N, C-alpha and C positions, 0 to 999 in steps of 0.2 A: 199326658206328657207333652211338653213343649218341644216342637221340632223346629229346626231352622234350615234354611237353604243357605249354602255357603259355596264359595269358589276358593279353591286352594291353588295358588300359583306356585310352581316349583321350578327352580333353575338348577340344573345339574351340571356342575363344572368338571366332573370326572365320571366317565362311563362305568368305572368300577363300583359306583354306588347304585347302579341301575337294578341289580338283583335284589338288594335290600329294600329299595323303594317299592319294587313290584311285590315283594313279600308283605310289606306293611299294607299296601293298597289292597292286596288279596284278603288280608285279615279283616279289613273294613268293607269288603265288597258288598255286603247287604245294604250299605248306606250310599253307595256311589251310584249317581244317576248317569254320569257320563265322564269320559276322559279323552283328552286329546294331547298327543305328544308330537312335538316338532323338533327334529334335529336341526341345529344351525351350524353347519360344517365350517363356515367361514370363521366363527368364533370358537369352534370346538366345544360347544355346549348343547344341551337339550333343554327345551322349555315344555313343561307339562301343565295342563290345566285340568283340575279335577273338580267336578260339581257333586256336592253331597246334599242329602236330605236326612238330617240326623239331629238328635238332641245336642245341645250346646256342649255338654261335657264330652261327648263322643268326638265331636269336631275338634275340640281342644286337644284331646288325647291323640288323635290322628295327626294334627298339625305339630304337636310337640314331638312325637316320635320321628316325623319326617325332618323337623328342624334340627334334631340332634345328630343327624347323619353328617359325616365329613363331606365337604365340597358340595353341599346342598343348601340352597337358600329358599325359604318359603315365605309366603304372605297369605293370610286368610282374610277374605272379605265376607261378611255376613249380610244377609238380607235384612232390611229394616223391620219387616213384619214377621214375628214368630207365628208358627202355625200350631194350633192346639189340636191334638188327636186324642181319641178315647181308646 
């Protein structure tokens, strides 16, 4: 199976989306390497960075679910080198 390392950048413009974001991230918890969230009070937003190690289709699924949430913007960056595991 081909695994990829990816970083998903999330900008949350409405705190009401936080519970759904956390629920989705929990669903994919086995693939998450790390997560960092920073509230930016001046702009009333939060910025979250999630690092995952997962198959490309799993990363796409996670990104898609997050991207469909209202008031949430995401961008996913993939590593250039896939990692093959047995």
